[in-house]
C-alpha positions as a Markdown table, in Angstrom:
| # | Residue | x | y | z |
|---|---|---|---|---|
| 1 | Met | 39.1 | -5.8 | 14.6 |
| 2 | Cys | 35.5 | -6.7 | 13.5 |
| 3 | Leu | 33.2 | -7.7 | 16.3 |
| 4 | Val | 30.2 | -8.4 | 14.1 |
| 5 | Pro | 30.3 | -11.4 | 11.7 |
| 6 | Ser | 30.5 | -10.3 | 8.1 |
| 7 | Gln | 27.3 | -12.2 | 7.2 |
| 8 | Arg | 25.3 | -10.0 | 9.6 |
| 9 | Leu | 26.8 | -6.8 | 7.9 |
| 10 | Ala | 25.5 | -7.8 | 4.5 |
| 11 | Leu | 22.3 | -6.1 | 3.4 |
| 12 | Arg | 19.7 | -8.8 | 2.7 |
| 13 | Val | 16.9 | -7.6 | 0.5 |
| 14 | Asn | 14.3 | -10.0 | -0.9 |
| 15 | Ser | 14.0 | -9.1 | -4.6 |
| 16 | Thr | 10.4 | -10.5 | -4.7 |
| 17 | Val | 9.3 | -7.9 | -2.2 |
| 18 | Val | 10.9 | -5.2 | -4.3 |
| 19 | Val | 9.4 | -6.4 | -7.6 |
| 20 | Val | 5.9 | -6.9 | -6.2 |
| 21 | Ala | 6.0 | -3.5 | -4.4 |
| 22 | Leu | 7.1 | -1.7 | -7.6 |
| 23 | Ile | 4.4 | -3.4 | -9.7 |
| 24 | Val | 1.7 | -2.5 | -7.2 |
| 25 | Thr | 3.0 | 1.1 | -7.0 |
| 26 | Ala | 3.1 | 1.5 | -10.8 |
| 27 | Leu | -0.3 | -0.1 | -11.4 |
| 28 | Asp | -1.8 | 2.1 | -8.7 |
| 29 | Ala | -0.3 | 5.3 | -10.2 |
| 30 | Val | -1.7 | 4.3 | -13.6 |
| 31 | Thr | -5.2 | 3.5 | -12.3 |
| 32 | Lys | -5.3 | 6.7 | -10.2 |
| 33 | Ala | -4.2 | 8.9 | -13.2 |
| 34 | Trp | -6.9 | 7.2 | -15.3 |
| 35 | Ala | -9.6 | 7.8 | -12.6 |
| 36 | Arg | -8.7 | 11.5 | -12.2 |
| 37 | His | -9.1 | 11.9 | -15.9 |
| 38 | Ala | -12.0 | 9.6 | -16.8 |
| 39 | Leu | -14.1 | 10.0 | -13.7 |
| 40 | Ala | -13.7 | 13.8 | -13.2 |
| 41 | Ala | -17.1 | 14.6 | -14.8 |
| 42 | His | -19.2 | 11.6 | -14.0 |
| 43 | Ser | -19.3 | 8.2 | -12.2 |
| 44 | Val | -19.5 | 4.9 | -14.1 |
| 45 | His | -21.8 | 2.1 | -13.1 |
| 46 | Val | -19.9 | -1.3 | -13.5 |
| 47 | Ala | -22.5 | -3.8 | -12.2 |
| 48 | Gly | -24.8 | -4.3 | -9.3 |
| 49 | Gly | -23.5 | -2.2 | -6.4 |
| 50 | Val | -20.1 | -1.6 | -8.0 |
| 51 | Trp | -19.4 | 2.0 | -9.2 |
| 52 | Leu | -16.3 | 3.9 | -10.3 |
| 53 | Arg | -16.6 | 7.3 | -8.6 |
| 54 | Leu | -13.8 | 9.8 | -8.1 |
| 55 | Gln | -13.3 | 11.0 | -4.5 |
| 56 | Tyr | -10.3 | 12.4 | -2.7 |
| 57 | Asn | -9.4 | 11.3 | 0.8 |
| 58 | Ser | -7.3 | 13.6 | 3.1 |
| 59 | Gly | -7.6 | 11.1 | 5.9 |
| 60 | Val | -6.5 | 7.5 | 6.3 |
| 61 | Ser | -8.5 | 4.4 | 5.8 |
| 62 | Phe | -12.3 | 4.9 | 5.9 |
| 63 | Ser | -11.7 | 8.7 | 5.7 |
| 64 | Leu | -10.5 | 8.8 | 9.4 |
| 65 | Asn | -8.6 | 12.0 | 10.5 |
| 66 | Gln | -9.5 | 14.2 | 7.5 |
| 67 | Ser | -8.9 | 17.3 | 9.5 |
| 68 | Gly | -5.2 | 16.8 | 9.8 |
| 69 | Pro | -3.8 | 15.9 | 6.3 |
| 70 | Met | -0.2 | 16.9 | 7.2 |
| 71 | Val | -0.2 | 14.8 | 10.4 |
| 72 | Thr | -1.7 | 11.9 | 8.4 |
| 73 | Thr | 1.0 | 12.3 | 5.7 |
| 74 | Val | 3.8 | 12.3 | 8.3 |
| 75 | Leu | 2.4 | 9.3 | 10.1 |
| 76 | Thr | 1.8 | 7.3 | 6.9 |
| 77 | Val | 5.4 | 8.0 | 5.8 |
| 78 | Leu | 6.8 | 6.8 | 9.2 |
| 79 | Ile | 4.7 | 3.7 | 9.1 |
| 80 | Ala | 5.7 | 3.0 | 5.5 |
| 81 | Ile | 9.4 | 3.3 | 6.4 |
| 82 | Val | 9.1 | 0.8 | 9.3 |
| 83 | Val | 7.2 | -1.7 | 7.1 |
| 84 | Val | 9.8 | -1.3 | 4.3 |
| 85 | Val | 12.7 | -1.8 | 6.7 |
| 86 | Val | 11.1 | -4.9 | 8.2 |
| 87 | Gly | 9.6 | -6.2 | 4.9 |
| 88 | Leu | 12.8 | -6.2 | 2.9 |
| 89 | Arg | 14.0 | -9.0 | 5.2 |
| 90 | Ala | 11.0 | -11.2 | 4.4 |
| 91 | Arg | 11.4 | -14.9 | 3.8 |
| 92 | Ser | 10.9 | -16.1 | 0.2 |
| 93 | Gly | 7.5 | -17.3 | -0.9 |
| 94 | Val | 4.2 | -16.2 | 0.8 |
| 95 | Pro | 5.8 | -13.8 | 3.3 |
| 96 | Ala | 7.6 | -12.0 | 0.4 |
| 97 | Ala | 4.4 | -11.6 | -1.6 |
| 98 | Gly | 2.5 | -10.4 | 1.5 |
| 99 | Phe | 5.2 | -7.8 | 2.3 |
| 100 | Gly | 5.4 | -6.7 | -1.3 |
| 101 | Leu | 1.7 | -6.1 | -1.5 |
| 102 | Leu | 1.8 | -4.2 | 1.8 |
| 103 | Ile | 4.8 | -2.1 | 0.9 |
| 104 | Gly | 3.6 | -1.4 | -2.6 |
| 105 | Gly | 0.2 | -0.3 | -1.5 |
| 106 | Gly | 1.6 | 1.9 | 1.3 |
| 107 | Leu | 4.2 | 3.4 | -1.0 |
| 108 | Ala | 1.6 | 4.1 | -3.7 |
| 109 | Asn | -0.7 | 5.9 | -1.3 |
| 110 | Val | 2.2 | 7.9 | 0.2 |
| 111 | Val | 3.4 | 8.9 | -3.3 |
| 112 | Asp | -0.2 | 9.9 | -4.3 |
| 113 | Arg | -0.6 | 11.9 | -1.1 |
| 114 | Leu | 2.7 | 13.7 | -1.4 |
| 115 | Ala | 2.2 | 14.5 | -5.1 |
| 116 | Ala | -1.2 | 16.1 | -4.5 |
| 117 | Asn | -1.8 | 19.6 | -3.2 |
| 118 | Pro | -3.6 | 19.5 | -0.8 |
| 119 | His | -2.2 | 16.2 | 0.4 |
| 120 | Arg | -4.8 | 13.6 | -0.3 |
| 121 | Val | -5.3 | 10.2 | -1.8 |
| 122 | Thr | -7.3 | 9.4 | -5.0 |
| 123 | Asp | -10.1 | 6.9 | -4.3 |
| 124 | Phe | -12.5 | 5.6 | -7.0 |
| 125 | Val | -13.8 | 2.1 | -6.4 |
| 126 | Ala | -17.2 | 2.1 | -4.7 |
| 127 | Leu | -18.8 | -1.2 | -3.5 |
| 128 | Gly | -22.3 | -0.4 | -2.2 |
| 129 | Asn | -22.1 | 1.6 | 1.0 |
| 130 | Phe | -18.5 | 0.6 | 1.7 |
| 131 | Pro | -16.1 | 3.6 | 1.7 |
| 132 | Leu | -14.4 | 4.2 | -1.6 |
| 133 | Phe | -10.9 | 2.8 | -2.1 |
| 134 | Asn | -8.2 | 2.2 | -4.7 |
| 135 | Leu | -5.8 | -0.4 | -5.9 |
| 136 | Ala | -3.2 | 0.5 | -3.2 |
| 137 | Asp | -5.8 | 0.1 | -0.5 |
| 138 | Ala | -6.8 | -3.3 | -1.9 |
| 139 | Ser | -3.1 | -4.3 | -2.0 |
| 140 | Ile | -2.6 | -3.3 | 1.6 |
| 141 | Thr | -5.6 | -5.4 | 2.7 |
| 142 | Ala | -4.5 | -8.4 | 0.6 |
| 143 | Gly | -0.9 | -8.1 | 1.9 |
| 144 | Phe | -2.2 | -8.0 | 5.5 |
| 145 | Val | -4.4 | -11.1 | 4.9 |
| 146 | Val | -1.6 | -13.0 | 3.2 |
| 147 | Leu | 0.8 | -12.3 | 6.2 |
| 148 | Leu | -1.9 | -13.2 | 8.7 |
| 149 | Val | -2.5 | -16.5 | 7.0 |
| 150 | Ala | 1.2 | -17.2 | 6.9 |
| 151 | Val | 1.5 | -16.5 | 10.7 |
| 152 | Leu | -1.6 | -18.7 | 11.4 |
| 153 | Arg | 0.1 | -21.5 | 9.4 |
| 154 | Gly | 3.1 | -21.1 | 11.6 |
| 155 | Glu | 5.4 | -19.7 | 9.0 |
| 156 | Arg | 8.3 | -17.4 | 9.9 |
| 157 | Leu | 7.9 | -14.1 | 8.1 |
| 158 | Leu | 11.5 | -12.8 | 8.3 |
| 159 | Glu | 15.0 | -14.2 | 7.6 |
| 160 | Arg | 17.1 | -14.4 | 10.6 |
């Protein structure tokens, strides 16, 4: 005897979230590989205060907690798992795009950190005195902003 309705047992995964996350993860891997190769010897001035400069970050955003890269790695993996579990149930449209950006950026940084020895993330975009960042970081920020705007507009983020 089944006490849970069969529709609640079905795994609901928003394909938009998956596609956006995979695109962000792939593009981030390509740009980081390029940066590690092309920027290893010298920085490149783009325009104004914009530079491409290779730097490795063993901490989290804004280089916080650089002294404990393994702790940072474990925490980022746990946070990424929670965001993925929640985000795969996103409603179509704006929430799906927001969660896709958030998951893709988080996954890309986790993959980069786990692949490196020592565990650290490749950063290479410099805007003035702002801390260096990468495509994954920009995607995480954009995803957060998209989800915040959706919430402020009164949208439900998840399917019921």
